[in-house]
Backbone as JSON Lines, residues from 0, in Angstrom:
{"i":0,"aa":"X","n":[-4.97,-13.27,-11.8],"ca":[-4.97,-12.1,-12.66],"c":[-3.27,-11.32,-12.81]}
{"i":1,"aa":"X","n":[-3.07,-11.18,-13.79],"ca":[-1.84,-10.63,-14.29],"c":[-1.83,-9.28,-14.32]}
{"i":2,"aa":"X","n":[-1.2,-8.04,-13.56],"ca":[-1.33,-6.52,-14.01],"c":[0.1,-6.2,-14.42]}
{"i":3,"aa":"X","n":[0.04,-5.1,-15.23],"ca":[0.88,-4.7,-16.09],"c":[1.22,-3.27,-15.02]}
{"i":4,"aa":"X","n":[-0.21,-3.03,-14.49],"ca":[1.05,-1.81,-13.35],"c":[-0.77,-1.32,-12.55]}
{"i":5,"aa":"X","n":[-0.51,-0.42,-11.83],"ca":[-0.54,0.14,-10.61],"c":[-0.45,1.1,-9.71]}
{"i":6,"aa":"X","n":[-1.71,1.82,-9.06],"ca":[-1.17,2.97,-7.96],"c":[-2.23,2.47,-6.8]}
{"i":7,"aa":"X","n":[-1.82,2.58,-5.79],"ca":[-2.52,3.3,-4.89],"c":[-2.35,3.87,-3.8]}
{"i":8,"aa":"X","n":[-3.18,4.77,-2.83],"ca":[-3.22,5.65,-1.83],"c":[-3.79,4.68,-0.24]}
{"i":9,"aa":"X","n":[-2.98,4.88,0.38],"ca":[-4.13,4.54,1.57],"c":[-3.91,5.54,2.76]}
{"i":10,"aa":"X","n":[-4.66,6.13,3.3],"ca":[-4.94,7.08,4.37],"c":[-5.34,6.51,5.42]}
{"i":11,"aa":"X","n":[-4.49,6.9,6.53],"ca":[-4.9,6.38,7.86],"c":[-4.24,7.47,8.96]}
{"i":12,"aa":"X","n":[-5.24,7.56,10.21],"ca":[-5.07,8.22,11.4],"c":[-3.39,8.31,12.15]}
{"i":13,"aa":"X","n":[-2.6,9.25,11.52],"ca":[-1.32,9.19,12.17],"c":[-1.12,9.79,13.23]}
{"i":14,"aa":"X","n":[-2.76,9.81,14.37],"ca":[-2.12,10.46,15.44],"c":[-2.49,8.89,16.82]}
{"i":15,"aa":"X","n":[-3.16,7.56,15.84],"ca":[-3.51,6.68,16.25],"c":[-2.26,5.5,15.94]}
{"i":16,"aa":"X","n":[-1.79,5.65,14.49],"ca":[-1.14,4.94,13.65],"c":[0.11,5.0,13.12]}
{"i":17,"aa":"X","n":[1.49,4.41,12.86],"ca":[2.42,4.54,12.65],"c":[2.9,3.77,11.79]}
{"i":18,"aa":"X","n":[3.56,3.9,10.72],"ca":[3.81,2.62,9.82],"c":[5.39,2.19,10.64]}
{"i":19,"aa":"X","n":[5.3,0.66,10.86],"ca":[6.24,-0.03,11.09],"c":[7.26,-0.27,9.68]}
{"i":20,"aa":"X","n":[8.07,0.68,9.5],"ca":[8.97,0.68,8.32],"c":[10.28,-0.39,8.08]}
{"i":21,"aa":"X","n":[10.23,-1.03,9.36],"ca":[11.3,-2.19,9.39],"c":[10.36,-3.27,8.87]}
{"i":22,"aa":"X","n":[9.27,-3.82,9.31],"ca":[8.09,-4.74,8.7],"c":[7.57,-4.14,7.46]}
{"i":23,"aa":"X","n":[7.29,-3.05,7.03],"ca":[7.2,-2.58,5.91],"c":[7.83,-2.39,4.96]}
{"i":24,"aa":"X","n":[9.0,-2.45,5.04],"ca":[10.1,-2.71,4.09],"c":[9.98,-2.74,2.53]}
{"i":25,"aa":"X","n":[8.7,-3.76,2.11],"ca":[8.51,-4.09,0.89],"c":[7.16,-4.58,0.69]}
{"i":26,"aa":"X","n":[6.34,-3.26,0.74],"ca":[4.95,-3.19,0.83],"c":[4.34,-3.93,-0.33]}
{"i":27,"aa":"X","n":[4.84,-4.03,-1.27],"ca":[4.42,-5.33,-2.12],"c":[4.96,-6.27,-2.53]}
{"i":28,"aa":"X","n":[4.72,-7.3,-1.28],"ca":[5.67,-8.38,-2.06],"c":[5.53,-9.23,-3.13]}
{"i":29,"aa":"X","n":[5.19,-9.31,-4.22],"ca":[4.92,-9.81,-5.68],"c":[5.09,-8.81,-6.79]}
{"i":30,"aa":"X","n":[5.77,-7.71,-6.54],"ca":[5.85,-6.41,-7.6],"c":[7.59,-6.66,-7.15]}
{"i":31,"aa":"X","n":[8.12,-6.52,-8.7],"ca":[9.25,-5.96,-8.56],"c":[9.75,-4.59,-8.82]}
{"i":32,"aa":"X","n":[9.13,-3.85,-9.11],"ca":[9.45,-2.51,-9.72],"c":[8.03,-1.66,-8.79]}
{"i":33,"aa":"X","n":[8.5,-1.28,-7.37],"ca":[7.69,-1.08,-6.48],"c":[8.44,0.29,-6.54]}
{"i":34,"aa":"X","n":[7.49,1.93,-6.18],"ca":[7.95,2.88,-5.9],"c":[6.67,3.2,-5.02]}
{"i":35,"aa":"X","n":[7.26,3.56,-3.27],"ca":[6.38,4.11,-1.97],"c":[6.9,5.02,-1.66]}
{"i":36,"aa":"X","n":[6.0,5.7,-1.33],"ca":[6.33,7.22,-0.47],"c":[5.5,7.42,0.58]}
{"i":37,"aa":"X","n":[5.9,7.29,1.83],"ca":[5.68,7.13,3.12],"c":[5.72,8.26,3.41]}
{"i":38,"aa":"X","n":[4.03,9.06,3.96],"ca":[4.12,10.88,4.3],"c":[3.68,10.08,5.33]}
{"i":39,"aa":"X","n":[4.5,10.19,6.15],"ca":[3.82,10.06,8.2],"c":[3.01,11.15,8.29]}
{"i":40,"aa":"X","n":[3.48,12.36,8.17],"ca":[2.96,13.56,8.84],"c":[1.9,13.77,8.63]}
{"i":41,"aa":"X","n":[1.58,13.39,7.32],"ca":[-0.29,13.41,6.14],"c":[-1.13,12.33,7.05]}
{"i":42,"aa":"X","n":[-0.18,11.47,7.05],"ca":[-0.97,10.19,7.36],"c":[-1.43,9.08,6.06]}
{"i":43,"aa":"X","n":[-0.1,9.34,5.17],"ca":[-1.0,8.64,4.08],"c":[0.64,8.0,2.84]}
{"i":44,"aa":"X","n":[0.06,7.2,2.09],"ca":[1.46,6.49,1.91],"c":[0.64,6.18,0.42]}
{"i":45,"aa":"X","n":[1.37,6.38,-0.67],"ca":[0.98,6.27,-1.72],"c":[2.22,5.63,-2.44]}
{"i":46,"aa":"X","n":[1.99,4.28,-3.53],"ca":[2.15,3.67,-4.14],"c":[2.14,3.73,-5.5]}
{"i":47,"aa":"X","n":[3.03,2.76,-6.5],"ca":[3.01,2.7,-7.78],"c":[3.69,1.51,-8.39]}
{"i":48,"aa":"X","n":[3.44,0.59,-9.78],"ca":[3.96,-0.17,-10.28],"c":[3.89,-0.27,-11.18]}
{"i":49,"aa":"X","n":[4.75,-0.79,-12.47],"ca":[4.64,-0.99,-13.64],"c":[5.65,-2.29,-14.15]}
{"i":50,"aa":"X","n":[5.16,-3.41,-14.46],"ca":[5.53,-4.68,-14.54],"c":[5.28,-5.24,-16.32]}
{"i":51,"aa":"X","n":[6.04,-4.47,-17.79],"ca":[5.7,-4.56,-18.87],"c":[6.16,-5.88,-19.35]}
{"i":52,"aa":"X","n":[7.2,-6.38,-19.03],"ca":[7.42,-7.72,-19.27],"c":[7.48,-9.08,-18.76]}
{"i":53,"aa":"X","n":[7.44,-8.57,-17.26],"ca":[7.41,-9.7,-16.17],"c":[5.78,-9.59,-15.58]}
{"i":54,"aa":"X","n":[4.77,-9.18,-15.89],"ca":[3.19,-9.14,-15.41],"c":[3.41,-9.42,-13.98]}
{"i":55,"aa":"X","n":[2.76,-8.57,-13.12],"ca":[2.37,-8.99,-11.69],"c":[1.52,-10.09,-11.45]}
{"i":56,"aa":"X","n":[1.88,-11.21,-11.02],"ca":[0.65,-12.07,-10.66],"c":[0.36,-12.1,-9.48]}
{"i":57,"aa":"X","n":[-1.38,-11.65,-9.36],"ca":[-1.98,-12.07,-8.08],"c":[-3.12,-12.99,-8.33]}
{"i":58,"aa":"X","n":[-2.63,-13.84,-8.84],"ca":[-3.87,-15.42,-8.89],"c":[-3.54,-15.65,-7.32]}
{"i":59,"aa":"X","n":[-4.93,-16.57,-7.12],"ca":[-5.12,-17.49,-5.57],"c":[-5.1,-16.33,-4.44]}
{"i":60,"aa":"X","n":[-5.35,-15.14,-4.69],"ca":[-5.84,-14.32,-3.36],"c":[-4.63,-13.61,-3.09]}
{"i":61,"aa":"X","n":[-3.21,-13.66,-3.67],"ca":[-2.21,-12.76,-3.45],"c":[-1.96,-11.41,-3.21]}
{"i":62,"aa":"X","n":[-1.58,-11.05,-2.08],"ca":[-1.9,-9.51,-1.05],"c":[-1.44,-8.79,-2.19]}
{"i":63,"aa":"X","n":[-2.49,-7.82,-2.92],"ca":[-1.72,-6.64,-3.41],"c":[-0.39,-5.66,-2.71]}
{"i":64,"aa":"X","n":[-0.86,-5.16,-1.59],"ca":[0.61,-4.61,-0.59],"c":[-0.33,-5.19,0.87]}
{"i":65,"aa":"X","n":[1.18,-5.3,1.54],"ca":[1.25,-5.25,3.36],"c":[1.8,-4.4,3.95]}
{"i":66,"aa":"X","n":[1.08,-3.36,5.12],"ca":[1.55,-2.24,5.98],"c":[1.13,-2.92,7.0]}
{"i":67,"aa":"X","n":[2.36,-2.32,7.63],"ca":[2.43,-2.59,9.23],"c":[2.01,-2.03,10.2]}
{"i":68,"aa":"X","n":[1.82,-1.66,11.04],"ca":[1.57,-0.51,11.73],"c":[2.1,-0.81,13.33]}
{"i":69,"aa":"X","n":[2.16,0.23,14.14],"ca":[2.49,0.18,15.64],"c":[1.56,1.24,15.8]}
{"i":70,"aa":"X","n":[0.16,1.02,17.19],"ca":[-0.56,1.8,17.68],"c":[0.27,2.71,18.55]}
{"i":71,"aa":"X","n":[-0.03,3.89,18.16],"ca":[0.83,5.02,18.97],"c":[-0.1,5.85,20.21]}
{"i":72,"aa":"X","n":[-1.74,5.54,19.7],"ca":[-2.66,6.38,20.21],"c":[-4.19,6.03,20.39]}
{"i":73,"aa":"X","n":[-4.98,6.37,21.38],"ca":[-5.89,5.74,21.62],"c":[-7.07,6.91,21.14]}
{"i":74,"aa":"X","n":[-8.17,6.59,21.59],"ca":[-9.38,6.75,21.17],"c":[-9.81,7.17,20.09]}
{"i":75,"aa":"X","n":[-11.0,7.88,19.61],"ca":[-12.39,8.12,18.44],"c":[-11.08,7.69,17.19]}
{"i":76,"aa":"X","n":[-11.28,7.63,16.08],"ca":[-10.64,7.6,14.88],"c":[-12.04,8.18,13.83]}
{"i":77,"aa":"X","n":[-10.88,8.43,12.78],"ca":[-11.96,9.34,11.6],"c":[-11.62,8.26,10.58]}
{"i":78,"aa":"X","n":[-12.72,7.59,10.08],"ca":[-13.61,6.71,8.93],"c":[-12.79,7.07,7.58]}
{"i":79,"aa":"X","n":[-11.84,7.42,7.29],"ca":[-11.5,8.17,6.12],"c":[-12.02,7.68,4.54]}
{"i":80,"aa":"X","n":[-12.18,6.09,5.01],"ca":[-12.67,5.74,3.43],"c":[-12.46,5.98,2.12]}
{"i":81,"aa":"X","n":[-10.97,6.22,1.83],"ca":[-10.7,7.31,0.58],"c":[-9.54,5.99,-0.03]}
{"i":82,"aa":"X","n":[-9.02,4.75,0.47],"ca":[-8.24,3.95,-0.19],"c":[-8.99,3.45,-1.85]}
{"i":83,"aa":"X","n":[-7.64,3.6,-2.46],"ca":[-8.44,3.57,-3.86],"c":[-7.51,2.99,-4.23]}
{"i":84,"aa":"X","n":[-7.74,1.65,-5.46],"ca":[-6.88,1.16,-6.68],"c":[-6.86,1.86,-8.5]}
{"i":85,"aa":"X","n":[-6.33,1.58,-8.77],"ca":[-6.19,1.92,-9.99],"c":[-5.26,1.18,-10.95]}
{"i":86,"aa":"X","n":[-5.95,0.16,-11.49],"ca":[-4.91,-0.97,-12.25],"c":[-4.81,-1.0,-13.53]}
{"i":87,"aa":"X","n":[-3.98,-1.73,-14.9],"ca":[-4.32,-2.37,-15.79],"c":[-3.96,-3.98,-15.67]}
{"i":88,"aa":"X","n":[-4.41,-4.41,-16.38],"ca":[-4.24,-5.97,-15.66],"c":[-4.52,-6.58,-18.18]}
{"i":89,"aa":"X","n":[-4.53,-7.89,-17.8],"ca":[-4.39,-8.58,-18.68],"c":[-5.04,-10.12,-18.6]}
């Protein structure tokens, strides 16, 4: 599948997880025009991209995004189930 553009939001429990920013420097490894905002205080990552001339190729099960976390807390967590993806493809 070739994508023209997409945007996504990922939420996480920031009392239990912290984004490993060094390992997560390039969250979308198969996209060249990535714009990402990691909001640690809210436990939210928002990202988008547009590939007008060089469509992003996600054939063969390639990952759209990769985020690495460090565990910083233990105990019960809240299942937010709010991750969404909006995209256009050809």
